[in-house]
Structure formats: C-alpha cells, structure tokens
C-alpha positions as CSV (number, residue, x, y, z in Angstrom):
1,X,0.0,-0.2,0.1
2,X,1.1,3.5,-0.8
3,X,0.7,6.1,2.1
4,X,1.8,9.5,2.5
5,X,1.0,12.0,5.2
6,X,2.1,15.3,6.4
7,X,0.7,18.0,9.0
8,X,1.3,21.8,9.7
9,X,-0.1,24.4,11.9
10,X,-2.1,27.4,10.3
11,X,-2.7,30.6,12.1
12,X,-6.4,30.7,11.3
13,X,-9.2,28.9,13.2
14,X,-10.4,25.6,12.2
15,X,-13.6,26.7,10.8
16,X,-11.6,29.0,8.4
17,X,-9.3,26.3,7.4
18,X,-12.1,23.6,6.9
19,X,-14.2,26.0,4.7
20,X,-11.3,26.7,2.4
21,X,-10.4,23.0,2.1
22,X,-14.0,21.8,1.5
23,X,-14.6,24.0,-1.3
24,X,-12.8,22.1,-4.0
25,X,-12.7,25.3,-6.2
26,X,-9.9,26.7,-3.9
27,X,-7.6,24.0,-4.9
28,X,-5.8,25.6,-7.8
29,X,-4.7,28.4,-5.2
30,X,-2.6,25.9,-3.2
31,X,-2.1,22.7,-5.3
32,X,0.3,23.2,-8.2
33,X,-0.9,20.2,-10.4
34,X,-4.7,21.3,-10.5
35,X,-5.3,22.4,-14.1
36,X,-9.2,22.7,-13.9
37,X,-11.8,22.1,-11.3
38,X,-15.5,22.3,-11.2
39,X,-18.3,21.2,-8.9
40,X,-20.0,18.3,-10.9
41,X,-22.8,17.2,-8.5
42,X,-24.0,17.8,-4.9
43,X,-23.5,20.7,-2.6
44,X,-20.1,22.3,-2.5
45,X,-18.1,21.0,0.4
46,X,-20.9,18.5,1.7
47,X,-20.4,14.7,1.8
48,X,-21.3,13.2,-1.6
49,X,-20.4,16.3,-3.5
50,X,-18.2,15.3,-6.7
51,X,-15.7,17.7,-8.2
52,X,-14.3,17.3,-11.7
53,X,-10.8,17.7,-11.6
54,X,-8.1,17.9,-14.2
55,X,-4.3,17.3,-13.0
56,X,-1.1,17.7,-14.5
57,X,0.0,14.1,-15.2
58,X,3.4,12.6,-16.2
59,X,5.0,15.0,-18.8
60,X,2.5,17.6,-18.0
61,X,-0.3,15.9,-19.9
62,X,-3.7,16.3,-18.4
63,X,-5.3,13.5,-16.4
64,X,-8.6,13.0,-14.9
65,X,-8.7,13.3,-11.0
66,X,-12.3,13.8,-10.0
67,X,-13.1,13.1,-6.4
68,X,-16.1,12.6,-4.0
69,X,-16.2,14.0,-0.5
70,X,-16.9,11.0,1.7
71,X,-17.0,12.6,4.9
72,X,-17.7,16.2,6.1
73,X,-17.4,17.3,9.7
74,X,-17.0,21.1,9.5
75,X,-13.9,22.3,11.4
76,X,-12.8,18.8,12.3
77,X,-12.4,16.2,9.4
78,X,-12.9,15.7,5.8
79,X,-12.6,12.7,3.7
80,X,-12.5,12.1,0.0
81,X,-12.1,9.3,-2.7
82,X,-10.7,10.1,-6.1
83,X,-13.3,8.4,-8.5
84,X,-11.5,9.1,-12.1
85,X,-8.1,8.8,-13.4
86,X,-5.3,6.1,-13.2
87,X,-4.8,6.1,-9.6
88,X,-7.6,6.6,-7.2
89,X,-6.3,7.3,-3.6
90,X,-8.6,7.9,-0.6
91,X,-7.6,11.0,1.4
92,X,-8.4,12.8,4.8
93,X,-7.8,16.0,6.3
94,X,-7.9,16.1,10.3
95,X,-8.1,19.6,11.9
96,X,-7.7,20.3,15.4
97,X,-7.7,23.6,17.4
98,X,-4.1,24.7,18.8
99,X,-3.3,27.9,20.5
100,X,-3.4,30.6,17.6
101,X,-4.6,28.5,15.0
102,X,-5.4,24.9,13.6
103,X,-3.2,21.7,13.4
104,X,-3.8,20.2,9.8
105,X,-3.0,16.6,9.1
106,X,-3.3,15.2,5.5
107,X,-3.2,11.5,4.7
108,X,-3.2,9.7,1.5
109,X,-3.8,6.1,1.1
110,X,-3.8,3.9,-2.2
111,X,-3.6,0.2,-2.8
112,X,-2.5,-0.5,-6.2
113,X,-3.8,-3.7,-7.9
114,X,-2.9,-5.6,-11.2
115,X,-0.6,-3.7,-13.4
116,X,-0.8,-0.5,-11.3
117,X,1.5,-2.2,-8.6
118,X,4.3,-1.7,-11.2
119,X,3.7,2.3,-11.0
120,X,3.7,1.8,-7.0
121,X,7.0,3.9,-6.8
122,X,5.9,6.9,-9.1
123,X,2.6,6.6,-7.3
124,X,4.3,7.0,-3.8
125,X,6.4,9.8,-4.9
126,X,3.3,11.7,-6.4
127,X,1.3,11.3,-3.2
128,X,4.4,12.5,-1.1
129,X,4.6,15.6,-3.2
130,X,0.8,16.2,-2.8
131,X,0.9,16.1,0.9
132,X,3.8,18.2,1.1
133,X,1.7,21.0,-0.5
134,X,0.3,21.6,2.9
135,X,3.0,24.4,3.2
136,X,1.5,26.1,0.1
137,X,-2.0,25.8,2.0
138,X,-0.6,27.5,5.1
139,X,1.0,30.2,3.1
140,X,-2.3,31.0,1.3
141,X,-4.6,30.9,4.1
142,X,-2.2,33.0,6.4
143,X,-1.8,35.6,3.6
144,X,-5.6,36.2,3.6
C-alpha cells in the first residue's frame, strides 16, 4: 500500500481552514498540479459532492482526478475518494484547534492492484509531493 502524510499548523481558526479545504474550487490556489476544477454534482463541501478535476500528469499531460467528498465534519474532518483517473487514492484532512490556529493533518492511501503495482514507486512519490503542499495551503491561508 502507498501511504503519505504530512501536517502543519496554520494561524487561522479550524472553521476557516475547513471551509477553504471543503470548497474544491480553492484547490488551484494551493495545489500546483490542478489545471481545472468544477463542482460536478452535489452541494459544495458536503458529503457526496463530486468535483471534476483535471491534473497535470506525467510529462504535463492532463489526466482526470475527479473526487467525491466521503466525510464532512466542519472544523474537524474531511474525507475524499478519487473516483476518476489512473490512481484512485483515498484522503483525509484532520483539523484540531491549537493556540493561535489549527493543526492540519493530511493523509493519502492507495492500494495498487494488477498492473498498477508496477507504478507503485511513482504513485508513492506523487502522493508525497501532494501532501507536502500543505506548506502552500498554510501560505495561502495566512496571507488572507
């Protein structure tokens, strides 16, 4: 199984951090690989919402990366499952209040099957880069 995780502290209240994360339309502001995103179905930020997402794949070519919000606990936790594209990891954001802000944990998990197992090292590196972008989330939110 491929697994990646990271955490950071953001000098903003948990409700603000959660609201920003839950609205997938904010992804291009802090995730460098997002080329385009739109709400495909459901209510923005709510469990069941599906976002159509185009990501920069190998060599910069566009790949699908649509995802569904699977859990939504405002100010505390958001889960998602990638539902389109070559790799379909599950992810979670865990938020907890700390003095002066919010501790944000971000995890990604993926169980490659069949031929995808050959790509496991590439998928692992990609997931590690993705969770490392919490530094960008911190910078964007603290600049607001």
